[in-house]
Wavefront OBJ file of the C-alpha trace (Angstrom):
o trace
v 13.788 -46.024 64.694
v 13.552 -49.791 64.841
v 16.841 -51.592 64.457
v 15.997 -52.520 60.880
v 16.080 -48.865 59.827
v 18.657 -46.165 59.416
v 17.777 -42.516 59.178
v 20.059 -40.068 57.489
v 20.358 -37.285 60.037
v 19.875 -33.688 58.875
v 22.844 -31.478 58.146
v 22.184 -28.302 60.108
v 24.158 -25.454 58.625
v 23.856 -21.906 57.481
v 25.505 -20.423 54.431
v 28.817 -18.927 55.490
v 29.102 -16.715 52.395
v 27.460 -13.799 54.181
v 30.893 -13.084 55.688
v 32.586 -12.919 52.288
v 33.006 -10.222 49.750
v 31.599 -11.370 46.420
v 32.035 -9.634 43.084
v 28.920 -7.489 42.635
v 28.792 -8.350 38.963
v 27.541 -11.861 39.811
v 23.977 -12.452 38.702
v 21.630 -13.466 41.494
v 19.045 -16.052 40.520
v 15.564 -16.495 41.892
v 15.363 -19.692 43.935
v 12.495 -21.953 42.875
v 14.011 -25.437 42.562
v 14.869 -25.818 46.245
v 11.320 -24.866 47.343
v 10.010 -27.453 44.861
v 12.329 -30.065 46.368
v 10.984 -29.199 49.831
v 7.370 -29.514 48.662
v 8.179 -32.804 46.915
v 9.745 -34.278 50.063
v 6.768 -33.240 52.182
v 4.335 -34.642 49.609
v 6.167 -37.971 49.507
v 6.048 -38.164 53.298
v 2.277 -37.562 53.298
v 1.886 -40.309 50.701
v 4.017 -42.626 52.833
v 1.790 -41.992 55.858
v -1.327 -42.567 53.757
v 0.036 -45.883 52.478
v 1.191 -46.801 55.981
v -2.371 -46.587 57.402
v -1.402 -47.350 60.993
v -4.955 -47.880 62.331
v -5.476 -50.706 59.872
v -2.039 -52.297 59.718
v -0.649 -51.899 63.245
v -0.846 -55.213 65.095
v -0.467 -53.595 68.492
v 2.679 -55.433 69.609
v 4.555 -52.141 70.133
v 1.558 -50.159 71.384
v -1.125 -48.062 69.735
v -0.871 -45.570 66.897
v 0.192 -42.014 67.754
v -2.016 -38.989 66.936
v -5.036 -41.146 66.149
v -7.075 -38.065 65.261
v -5.128 -38.013 61.979
v -6.884 -41.204 60.900
v -4.910 -43.283 58.450
v -2.155 -40.624 58.576
v -1.472 -41.369 62.255
v 2.042 -42.449 63.220
v 3.452 -45.821 64.199
v 3.879 -46.523 67.940
v 6.849 -44.599 69.346
v 8.506 -47.837 70.481
v 8.636 -48.819 66.827
v 9.407 -45.403 65.339
v 10.282 -42.580 67.772
v 10.559 -40.094 64.896
v 6.768 -39.958 64.316
v 6.615 -41.715 60.993
v 5.638 -44.867 59.100
v 6.748 -48.455 59.605
v 9.921 -49.846 58.106
v 7.830 -52.127 55.888
v 6.064 -49.097 54.390
v 9.383 -47.363 53.707
v 10.690 -50.551 52.131
v 7.592 -50.815 49.952
v 7.963 -47.233 48.718
v 11.633 -47.457 47.781
v 13.946 -47.394 50.794
v 17.548 -48.306 50.067
v 18.062 -52.026 50.640
v 21.198 -53.731 49.398
v 19.655 -57.111 48.614
v 16.921 -55.636 46.433
v 19.307 -53.309 44.624
v 21.851 -56.014 43.851
v 19.876 -59.252 43.559
v 16.428 -58.066 42.526
v 17.538 -55.484 39.970
v 15.952 -52.538 41.791
v 18.675 -49.974 41.169
v 16.029 -47.234 41.211
v 16.168 -47.464 45.008
v 19.501 -45.621 44.858
v 17.469 -42.545 43.900
v 14.037 -43.146 45.422
v 15.437 -43.413 48.961
v 16.549 -39.776 48.772
v 12.914 -38.636 48.793
v 11.758 -40.776 51.727
v 12.011 -39.877 55.418
v 11.705 -41.939 58.559
v 9.456 -39.480 60.392
v 8.336 -35.907 60.986
v 11.463 -35.088 63.017
v 13.719 -36.503 60.324
v 11.830 -34.626 57.594
v 11.798 -31.324 59.481
v 15.531 -31.413 60.236
v 16.419 -32.162 56.630
v 14.048 -29.619 55.076
v 15.222 -26.811 57.353
v 18.801 -27.645 56.402
v 17.873 -27.735 52.722
v 16.254 -24.299 52.932
v 19.200 -22.726 54.783
v 21.848 -24.234 52.521
v 20.133 -24.727 49.185
v 18.327 -21.445 48.612
v 21.479 -19.386 49.009
v 23.413 -21.672 46.685
v 20.656 -21.568 44.074
v 20.517 -17.763 44.237
v 24.234 -17.599 43.534
v 24.702 -20.393 40.998
v 21.294 -21.137 39.480
v 18.939 -24.094 39.513
v 20.805 -26.229 36.953
v 24.054 -26.485 38.867
v 22.409 -26.813 42.272
v 19.980 -29.434 40.947
v 22.866 -31.484 39.540
v 24.738 -31.117 42.824
v 21.790 -32.237 44.907
v 20.856 -35.281 42.832
v 24.372 -36.581 42.128
v 25.401 -36.090 45.762
v 22.364 -38.038 46.929
v 23.188 -40.754 44.405
v 26.807 -40.885 45.600
v 25.648 -41.187 49.194
v 23.371 -44.075 48.273
v 26.207 -45.943 46.547
v 28.561 -45.695 49.526
v 25.762 -46.578 51.938
v 24.909 -49.703 49.927
v 28.520 -50.835 49.922
v 28.844 -50.735 53.714
v 25.323 -51.167 55.120
v 23.763 -54.328 53.743
v 21.459 -55.621 56.477
v 19.325 -52.529 57.128
v 17.225 -50.170 55.065
v 18.121 -46.499 54.729
v 16.145 -43.393 53.795
v 16.643 -39.640 53.746
v 17.929 -36.624 51.849
v 20.983 -36.105 54.034
v 23.436 -37.481 51.492
v 22.289 -34.768 49.089
v 22.430 -32.158 51.864
v 25.976 -33.123 52.782
v 26.781 -32.796 49.094
v 25.674 -29.165 49.242
v 27.887 -28.673 52.298
v 30.812 -30.241 50.447
v 30.160 -27.985 47.469
v 30.183 -24.940 49.746
v 33.634 -25.963 50.957
v 35.072 -26.562 47.487
v 33.473 -23.344 46.212
v 35.292 -21.404 48.923
v 38.595 -23.115 48.119
v 38.448 -22.791 44.337
v 37.311 -19.141 44.501
v 39.673 -18.322 47.382
v 41.199 -15.203 45.825
v 37.927 -13.241 45.490
v 36.781 -13.547 49.118
v 37.601 -11.574 52.224
v 37.371 -13.052 55.751
v 38.184 -16.330 54.040
v 40.023 -17.980 56.931
v 37.193 -17.287 59.380
v 34.664 -18.572 56.867
v 36.723 -21.697 56.224
v 37.040 -22.478 59.939
v 33.305 -21.920 60.470
v 32.386 -24.172 57.583
v 34.775 -26.948 58.623
v 33.405 -26.872 62.183
v 29.818 -27.119 60.880
v 30.731 -30.083 58.667
v 32.669 -31.814 61.455
v 29.779 -31.483 63.913
v 27.291 -32.891 61.425
v 29.559 -35.813 60.553
v 30.126 -36.472 64.260
v 26.368 -36.871 64.732
v 26.584 -39.697 62.214
v 28.467 -41.978 64.601
v 25.271 -42.419 66.618
v 23.386 -45.688 66.066
v 20.664 -45.811 63.399
v 22.158 -42.859 61.507
v 23.545 -43.660 58.062
v 26.839 -41.781 58.127
v 28.077 -43.556 54.999
v 25.374 -41.735 53.038
v 26.584 -38.495 54.619
v 30.223 -39.189 53.738
v 29.458 -40.369 50.206
v 27.280 -37.341 49.531
v 29.875 -34.985 51.003
v 32.698 -36.370 48.840
v 30.558 -36.224 45.692
v 29.473 -32.669 46.465
v 33.027 -31.583 47.265
v 34.257 -32.802 43.869
v 31.249 -31.399 42.020
v 31.819 -28.008 43.617
v 35.274 -27.777 42.048
v 33.674 -28.560 38.673
v 30.437 -26.559 38.776
v 30.918 -23.622 41.136
v 33.807 -21.712 39.634
v 33.646 -17.911 39.761
v 35.579 -15.616 37.380
v 38.696 -14.182 38.984
v 38.313 -10.778 40.573
v 37.838 -7.942 38.089
v 37.413 -10.145 34.997
v 33.873 -8.981 34.166
v 34.693 -5.296 34.590
v 37.891 -5.672 32.566
v 35.919 -6.651 29.472
v 34.943 -2.985 29.107
v 38.556 -1.818 29.252
v 41.044 -1.534 26.378
v 42.444 -4.873 25.246
v 45.860 -4.285 26.790
v 44.291 -3.597 30.210
v 42.014 -6.629 30.392
v 42.401 -9.626 32.673
v 43.667 -12.285 30.297
v 41.900 -15.348 31.651
v 38.404 -15.710 33.099
v 39.593 -18.361 35.569
v 42.910 -18.966 37.250
v 45.039 -21.952 36.316
v 44.552 -23.683 39.675
v 40.772 -23.551 39.172
v 41.130 -25.460 35.917
v 43.457 -28.002 37.547
v 41.093 -28.597 40.479
v 38.159 -28.950 38.099
v 39.842 -31.502 35.849
v 41.233 -33.572 38.727
v 37.832 -33.548 40.452
v 36.053 -34.655 37.284
v 38.439 -37.599 36.891
v 38.063 -38.607 40.551
v 34.284 -38.307 40.352
v 34.020 -40.526 37.267
v 36.409 -43.100 38.727
v 34.619 -43.062 42.078
v 31.154 -43.567 40.629
v 32.400 -46.269 38.249
v 34.296 -48.251 40.888
v 31.467 -47.882 43.389
v 28.779 -49.107 40.999
v 30.923 -52.010 39.760
v 31.626 -53.127 43.331
v 27.976 -52.722 44.300
v 26.528 -54.795 41.479
v 29.203 -57.449 41.921
v 27.834 -57.886 45.431
v 30.994 -56.634 47.166
v 30.878 -55.699 50.839
v 32.938 -52.608 51.580
v 33.656 -53.850 55.097
v 35.656 -56.737 53.622
v 38.063 -54.203 52.138
v 38.153 -51.839 55.130
v 38.032 -53.489 58.540
v 37.734 -50.221 60.484
v 35.324 -48.293 58.259
v 32.262 -49.423 60.217
v 33.377 -47.039 62.974
v 32.660 -44.147 60.602
v 28.939 -44.824 60.938
v 28.625 -46.044 64.519
v 30.992 -46.079 67.488
v 29.890 -48.551 70.206
v 29.702 -47.269 73.776
v 28.297 -48.493 77.084
v 25.023 -46.774 76.114
v 24.451 -48.486 72.763
v 25.664 -51.247 70.474
v 26.433 -51.131 66.779
v 25.356 -54.592 65.669
v 24.902 -54.678 61.865
l 1 2 3 4 5 6 7 8 9 10 11 12 13 14 15 16 17 18 19 20 21 22 23 24 25 26 27 28 29 30 31 32 33 34 35 36 37 38 39 40 41 42 43 44 45 46 47 48 49 50 51 52 53 54 55 56 57 58 59 60 61 62 63 64 65 66 67 68 69 70 71 72 73 74 75 76 77 78 79 80 81 82 83 84 85 86 87 88 89 90 91 92 93 94 95 96 97 98 99 100 101 102 103 104 105 106 107 108 109 110 111 112 113 114 115 116 117 118 119 120 121 122 123 124 125 126 127 128 129 130 131 132 133 134 135 136 137 138 139 140 141 142 143 144 145 146 147 148 149 150 151 152 153 154 155 156 157 158 159 160 161 162 163 164 165 166 167 168 169 170 171 172 173 174 175 176 177 178 179 180 181 182 183 184 185 186 187 188 189 190 191 192 193 194 195 196 197 198 199 200 201 202 203 204 205 206 207 208 209 210 211 212 213 214 215 216 217 218 219 220 221 222 223 224 225 226 227 228 229 230 231 232 233 234 235 236 237 238 239 240 241 242 243 244 245 246 247 248 249 250 251 252 253 254 255 256 257 258 259 260 261 262 263 264 265 266 267 268 269 270 271 272 273 274 275 276 277 278 279 280 281 282 283 284 285 286 287 288 289 290 291 292 293 294 295 296 297 298 299 300 301 302 303 304 305 306 307 308 309 310 311 312 313 314 315 316 317 318 319
């Protein structure tokens, strides 16, 4: 992508729960929200390409449009956008995350709209495949309400952190929300630790998947702050929303009173949930206050820029 843009790279992961034992009394939901999210993202991308109208608006400085047979849906020159997508000006017009417009032009809606935009076909495909692999399984286990809240609040959290640290580029993509689902998978495993088997292997697998995806974020033009913000929000939300009853609680309700499991959840689950709720509220509040005061996160953390891009002999990390 052109230097003015940042894509939020896709989180490529598969649900690790297939290696666990889960209480058979859990109700399995039908997944419909995640497929709707996928359709919505694809539809928004088609609209973006229609608005982009490369044949009409491309000035030819970076070459000709790609896939001209698509007409006004053809892609920008690859020198301008190697991901087969629209121009940065089109993304900006449709709601890409841009610090100046959020803070000084009262366009806070960009904190949400950017989640539904993608820099190109490659970007869209990577994110939607990740969403299908991660999201459908989560929705089947926990229902559309909790997964919908997870997805949207994680994306919002990623946008806040991105705005605090990246203020000279635009950013688009659903990866903050996707990393939130990954974070929720991790916290769900931790808070429901006692009901799973093969838990250590599953934990190691999940941590490796998360680490690899975060490592990809240190490449240039990838918004790793959105990934990190979404992951932290999802991790905390998982402790709040994805609690499972302790093993045997459902079955024990049909036993005599003196043989029943006394509490639906264990005490540590309640503690993790309460602490996470407090941290989540404080984090969102502090982040939004800093953002709308025009604070630059890099002024408070001199090394944090390395979390999103590490300069090498092959590339630079200017801005």
